[in-house]
C-alpha positions in Angstrom: -0.1 -0.1 -0.1 1.4 3.5 -0.8 0.8 6.3 1.6 4.7 8.4 0.9 5.1 9.1 -2.5 7.6 11.0 -4.4 8.7 14.6 -2.7 11.9 13.7 -3.9 13.1 17.4 -4.3 11.8 18.2 -0.9 13.7 15.6 0.8 17.1 16.1 -1.1 17.0 19.9 0.0 16.2 18.8 4.1 19.0 16.4 3.8 21.2 19.2 2.6 20.2 21.6 5.2 20.1 19.1 7.7 24.0 18.0 7.2 25.0 21.4 7.2 26.7 21.7 11.2 24.5 25.0 12.1 21.1 25.2 13.1 18.0 25.6 11.0 14.4 26.9 11.0 12.5 25.1 8.2 8.7 25.9 7.8 6.2 23.9 5.8 2.9 25.6 4.8 0.5 24.7 2.4 -3.2 23.7 2.3 -4.8 20.9 4.6 -4.1 17.0 3.4 -1.4 18.0 1.0 1.1 15.5 3.0 3.4 17.9 4.8 3.3 15.9 8.0 4.0 12.6 6.1 6.8 14.6 4.7 8.3 15.7 7.9 7.7 11.9 9.2 9.5 10.5 6.0 12.5 12.9 6.5 12.9 11.9 10.1 12.3 8.5 10.0 16.2 7.5 10.9 16.9 10.8 12.8 16.4 11.5 16.1 13.7 13.9 16.3 10.8 15.3 18.7 7.4 15.6 17.4 4.3 17.7 18.7 1.0 18.1 17.5 -0.2 21.6 18.6 -3.7 20.8 19.6 -5.6 23.6 21.0 -5.7 22.8 24.5 -4.0 24.4 27.7 -0.3 25.0 27.8 -0.1 22.7 30.8 -1.2 19.8 28.7 0.8 20.5 25.6 4.0 21.0 28.4 2.9 17.4 29.2 3.0 16.1 25.7 6.5 17.8 25.3 7.7 16.1 28.9 7.1 12.7 27.4 8.6 13.4 24.0 12.0 14.5 25.9 11.9 11.5 28.0 11.8 9.4 24.8 14.7 10.9 23.6 16.9 11.7 27.1 15.6 8.7 29.0 14.7 11.4 31.8 11.1 13.0 32.0 11.7 16.5 32.8 9.6 19.1 34.6 8.5 21.8 32.5 6.5 24.7 33.7 6.5 27.0 31.4 7.8 27.0 27.3 10.9 29.1 28.6 12.0 25.7 30.5 11.0 23.7 27.4 13.7 25.9 25.1 16.1 26.1 27.8 16.4 22.1 28.2 16.2 21.6 24.2 19.2 24.3 23.6 21.0 22.8 26.2 21.1 19.6 24.7 24.4 18.8 22.5 23.4 16.1 20.2 21.4 17.0 16.9 17.6 16.9 17.1 15.0 17.3 14.8 11.9 19.1 16.3 8.9 19.1 14.7 6.2 21.4 15.6 2.8 20.4 13.6 0.0 22.8 13.4 2.2 25.6 14.6 -0.3 28.4 14.0 -2.1 26.9 16.9 0.4 28.1 19.5 -1.5 31.6 19.2 -4.6 30.4 20.6 -2.7 28.2 23.5 -0.2 31.0 24.5 0.3 34.6 22.3 3.3 34.9 23.9 4.8 31.6 22.4 6.2 33.4 19.1 8.1 36.1 21.0 9.6 33.4 23.5 10.7 31.2 20.3 12.1 34.4 19.0 14.6 35.1 22.1 15.6 31.6 22.9 16.7 31.3 18.9 18.1 34.7 18.5 20.0 33.6 21.9 21.2 29.8 21.2 21.0 29.1 17.5 24.4 29.8 16.6 26.0 27.4 19.3 23.4 24.6 18.2 23.0 22.1 15.6 19.3 21.4 15.9 16.8 21.4 13.2 13.1 23.1 13.5 10.4 22.1 11.3 7.3 24.0 11.8 4.1 23.0 10.0 1.1 25.0 9.4 -2.1 24.4 7.3 -3.7 28.0 7.9 -1.9 29.5 4.9 -2.5 33.0 5.8 -1.6 32.9 9.1 1.6 31.1 8.7 2.9 33.4 5.9 2.0 36.4 8.4 4.3 34.6 11.0 7.6 34.4 8.9 6.9 37.2 6.1 5.4 40.3 8.0 8.1 42.2 9.3 6.4 43.2 12.5 6.3 39.6 13.3 8.6 38.2 15.9 9.8 35.1 14.0 10.1 37.7 10.6 13.3 36.8 9.0 13.9 33.8 10.9 13.4 30.8 8.7 16.2 28.9 7.2 13.8 27.8 4.3 10.4 28.2 3.3 8.5 25.1 1.8 5.3 25.7 0.1 4.1 22.3 -0.2 2.1 21.5 -3.0 -0.2 19.1 -4.6 1.0 16.8 -7.0 1.3 17.5 -10.6 -0.9 15.2 -13.0 2.2 13.4 -13.6 2.5 12.3 -10.1 -1.3 12.0 -9.6 -1.0 9.6 -12.3 1.8 7.4 -10.7 0.2 7.7 -7.2 -3.0 6.4 -8.6 -1.5 3.6 -10.2 0.6 2.2 -7.8 -2.6 1.3 -5.8 -5.4 0.7 -8.6 -5.3 0.5 -12.5 -6.7 4.2 -14.0 -6.6 4.3 -17.5 -5.1 7.7 -18.9 -8.7 9.3 -19.3 -10.2 8.0 -16.1 -6.9 9.3 -14.4 -6.8 12.8 -15.8 -11.0 13.2 -14.9 -10.3 11.9 -11.4 -7.4 14.3 -11.0 -9.8 17.2 -12.5 -12.0 16.4 -9.5 -9.5 15.9 -6.6 -6.7 17.5 -7.7 -3.1 16.4 -6.7 -3.9 15.9 -3.4 -2.5 13.1 -1.6 -5.2 11.9 0.9 -8.2 12.5 -1.6 -6.2 10.5 -4.3 -5.6 7.7 -1.8 -9.7 7.3 -1.0 -10.1 7.5 -4.8 -7.6 4.5 -5.3 -9.0 2.9 -2.0 -12.3 3.2 -2.1 -13.8 3.2 -5.8 -13.3 1.6 -9.0 -10.5 2.9 -11.2 -12.8 5.7 -13.2 -13.7 9.0 -12.2 -17.6 8.4 -12.1 -17.2 5.8 -9.2 -14.9 8.1 -7.5 -17.2 11.0 -7.7 -20.1 8.7 -6.8 -18.4 7.1 -3.9 -16.8 10.1 -2.2 -19.7 12.7 -2.7 -22.5 11.2 -2.9 -22.4 7.5 -1.1 -20.4 8.4 1.6 -20.1 12.1 0.9 -16.4 11.8 2.7 -15.8 15.1 0.6 -18.7 16.8 0.4 -18.0 19.4 3.2 -14.3 18.8 3.0 -13.5 22.6 1.2 -16.0 24.4 3.6 -14.3 22.9 6.5 -10.8 23.8 5.4 -11.5 27.1 4.5 -13.9 28.1 7.0 -11.0 27.4 9.3 -8.9 29.5 7.3 -11.2 32.5 6.6 -12.8 32.9 10.1 -15.6 35.1 10.3 -15.1 36.5 7.1 -15.8 33.1 5.2 -19.0 34.0 3.5 -17.3 37.2 1.6 -14.6 34.9 0.7 -16.9 32.0 -0.6 -19.4 34.4 -2.7 -16.0 35.6 -4.6 -14.7 31.9 -5.1 -18.1 30.7 -6.2 -17.9 33.6 -8.7 -14.6 32.5 -10.2 -15.1 28.7 -10.2 -18.4 29.7 -12.5 -15.9 31.1 -14.8 -16.3 35.1 -13.9 -12.8 36.2 -14.3 -12.7 40.0 -14.0 -13.3 42.1 -10.5 -16.5 43.7 -12.7 -18.2 40.3 -13.5 -17.5 39.1 -10.2 -19.5 42.0 -8.6 -22.2 41.5 -11.0 -22.2 37.8 -9.8 -22.0 38.6 -6.1 -24.1 41.7 -5.6 -20.7 43.1 -4.3 -19.1 46.9 -4.8 -15.9 46.4 -6.8 -14.0 47.8 -4.3 -14.8 45.2 -1.9 -14.3 42.3 -4.7 -10.7 44.1 -5.2 -9.7 43.4 -1.8 -11.0 40.0 -1.1 -9.1 39.0 -4.7 -5.9 40.6 -3.5 -5.8 38.6 -0.3 -7.1 35.4 -2.1 -4.1 36.0 -4.5 -1.2 37.1 -2.3 -2.2 36.1 1.4 -3.9 32.8 0.9 -2.7 31.7 -2.4 -5.8 29.9 -3.4 -6.9 32.4 -6.5 -4.1 33.3 -9.1 -3.9 36.6 -11.2 -2.8 35.9 -14.7 -2.1 38.4 -17.4 -2.0 37.2 -21.1 1.3 36.1 -22.2 3.4 38.6 -25.0 1.6 41.8 -24.1 0.3 41.3 -20.7 -0.9 44.1 -18.6 -2.5 44.1 -15.0 -5.7 45.8 -16.6 -6.3 42.8 -18.6 -5.6 40.6 -15.3 -8.2 37.4 -14.9 -8.4 35.6 -11.9 -8.8 31.8 -11.8 -8.7 29.6 -8.9 -5.4 27.3 -8.6 -6.6 24.4 -6.5 -8.6 22.1 -8.6 -10.4 20.3 -5.8 -11.6 23.9 -4.3 -12.6 24.4 -8.0 -14.7 21.8 -8.5 -16.1 22.0 -5.0 -17.2 25.5 -5.7 -18.4 25.2 -9.2 -20.2 21.8 -8.4 -20.7 20.9 -4.5 -21.4 24.7 -3.5 -23.1 25.7 -5.8 -26.0 22.8 -5.1 -25.2 22.2 -1.6 -29.1 21.8 -0.5 -29.6 19.3 -3.2 -26.8 17.1 -2.1 -28.4 17.2 1.3 -31.9 16.5 0.1 -31.7 14.2 -2.9 -27.7 13.1 -3.6 -29.0 11.3 -6.7 -30.2 14.5 -8.3 -27.4 16.2 -7.5 -24.9 13.8 -9.1 -27.3 14.3 -12.4 -26.8 18.1 -11.9 -23.4 17.8 -11.8 -22.9 15.3 -15.2 -24.8 18.1 -17.1 -21.9 20.4 -17.0 -18.9 18.3 -15.9 -17.2 18.1 -19.7 -17.4 21.7 -19.7 -15.3 21.9 -16.7 -13.0 18.9 -17.7 -12.2 21.0 -20.8 -10.9 24.1 -18.7 -9.0 21.6 -16.3 -7.3 20.0 -19.3 -5.3 23.3 -20.0 -3.2 22.7 -17.0 -2.5 19.4 -18.0 -1.7 20.3 -21.8 0.6 22.7 -20.3 2.5 20.1 -18.3 3.0 18.1 -21.3 4.3 21.2 -23.3 6.7 22.1 -20.6 8.0 18.4 -20.3 8.6 18.4 -24.5 10.2 21.4 -23.9 12.9 20.6 -21.7 13.6 17.4 -23.7 13.8 19.2 -26.7 11.1 17.4 -28.5 9.4 20.6 -29.9 10.0 22.4 -32.7 11.0 25.5 -30.7 12.4 25.8 -27.2 10.2 28.2 -25.5 10.9 30.5 -22.6 7.6 31.3 -21.7 4.3 29.7 -22.2 1.0 31.1 -20.8 -3.1 31.9 -22.1 -3.4 35.0 -24.3 -6.5 36.9 -24.7 -7.7 40.2 -26.3 -11.0 41.5 -25.7 -13.4 38.4 -27.2 -10.3 36.3 -28.9 -8.6 33.7 -26.7 -5.6 31.4 -27.5 -5.4 28.6 -25.1 -1.6 28.3 -24.8 1.3 30.0 -26.2 4.9 28.8 -25.9 7.2 31.6 -27.0 11.0 32.6 -27.0 11.3 36.4 -27.1 15.1 35.9 -28.4 14.5 33.7 -31.4 11.1 35.3 -31.9 9.6 31.7 -32.2 6.2 30.9 -30.7 3.7 27.8 -30.7 0.2 28.5 -30.5 -2.0 25.8 -29.4 -5.5 24.7 -29.0 -6.6 22.4 -26.4 -9.9 20.4 -26.8 -11.3 17.9 -24.4 -12.6 15.9 -27.5 -12.7 13.2 -29.8 -11.4 15.0 -33.3 -11.7 13.6 -36.8 -8.6 14.8 -38.9 -11.1 17.1 -40.7 -12.2 19.0 -37.1 -8.6 19.2 -36.4 -7.8 20.8 -39.5 -10.6 23.5 -38.9 -9.3 23.9 -35.6 -6.1 25.0 -36.8 -7.4 27.0 -39.3 -9.3 29.0 -37.1 -6.4 29.1 -34.6 -4.2 30.6 -37.3 -6.8 33.5 -38.2 -6.6 34.3 -34.3 -3.0 34.6 -34.1 -3.0 37.8 -36.7 -4.2 39.4 -33.5 -1.2 38.7 -31.3 1.3 41.8 -31.2 4.9 41.6 -32.9 6.4 39.2 -35.4 6.5 35.5 -34.8 7.8 32.6 -36.5 4.4 30.7 -36.1 4.2 26.9 -35.1 1.0 25.2 -34.1 -0.5 22.7 -32.0 -3.3 21.1 -31.4 -4.1 18.8 -28.1 -6.9 16.7 -27.7 -8.2 13.5 -26.0 -8.2 11.9 -29.1 -7.0 12.9 -32.6 -7.8 10.7 -35.8 -5.0 10.3 -38.7 -2.5 12.8 -36.5 0.3 11.1 -38.3 -1.4 13.0 -41.3 -1.1 16.3 -40.3 1.4 19.3 -40.8 1.3 21.0 -37.7 1.9 19.2 -34.0 -0.9 17.2 -32.9 -1.2 15.5 -29.1 -3.3 13.5 -27.8 -3.7 11.1 -24.4 -1.7 8.4 -26.2 1.2 11.1 -25.7 0.5 11.7 -22.4 0.8 8.1 -21.9 4.3 8.1 -23.7 5.8 11.2 -22.6 4.5 13.1 -19.5 3.8 9.7 -17.3 6.6 7.6 -18.3 
């Protein structure tokens, strides 16, 4: 059974930091269920370490937990009457120790002075210590505030900050097939629903048949294991302001990509929408602000949900929440009416992942240095890979469809007419990515379908 997978880059960086003779303070932050705790456990499995899950309970009870952890290391149970005692004893230990403090932001509820105490003892002792501290937090906004805002005691103290993100599609596909036998299309649709969140992928592989319909029915309809998942996570993240944030996220998930369109959808003032969007982009990292490539400007920016699970949840579950409670079977029918449109948008991100892989391997007709979406007024191009030095560009359309050779040719002709609106003179190359393209070997442009994802992205 697969419980820990990949994260090779993160583990390599952690080992390099650990092997330094100096002390270090490492921060893991990222949304819940993404595998931060498992990453820390994998890293310390062959190292002396202390682990504390910071529950929101009294300081005395947490100190009791720390006493037990220290006893397992030193063989003697200390008496800790305060966090001052803990830090004094800890920095007095000579042998290198990894100290993991999980859900670190909860110290704010246990003892708000904890962060100042941590700063005090870190500043006094870290130059003469070799200990490695790993602090883990799932409240993204709070963790970024603690370590990135200049007024906070721990600002500037982190040796390295890891933003632990969901898996890419390639890693998600490998993960799913390490447990169950998903074919390419079903794995991709499952990824569009759950994102690359290891916990959700594990549930999908363990508790459903290897197809996306079964995954959705099992996790959202029959057991409803994930029906309230996004709500539970984000209410904790946003606190008392969650209703306003939820309105914005529902609008973005529905395809409202500009502040004015979001304001119309939510009946909120544009100024309020702008404030919420700024927080969602820069503080919480849930929404992504995009500008069209090549000739982008902030005036033309659009907003998109980064997390595929949140995107799916707000588009289909939150919008029909009452129906899921009253008649889950009816809710399932409603979801299926629009799900292919959603898959089409989600497919663009995976297509981008494939093109980046092929670009690194020099398997494209150019070597691009940038890639992204392009739009101008009502004209859109799904992806453009470009190299400003060589003036080469790859214009790409992405279709979640089975296409005949004739349909493929028509799409490329339409694409060529759209490229005339792109600023500048380019050496143009063309690309079509779809679920299936008939006769693609006969086409005089780059044609990629799910077989190519199997052969190139997920090998």
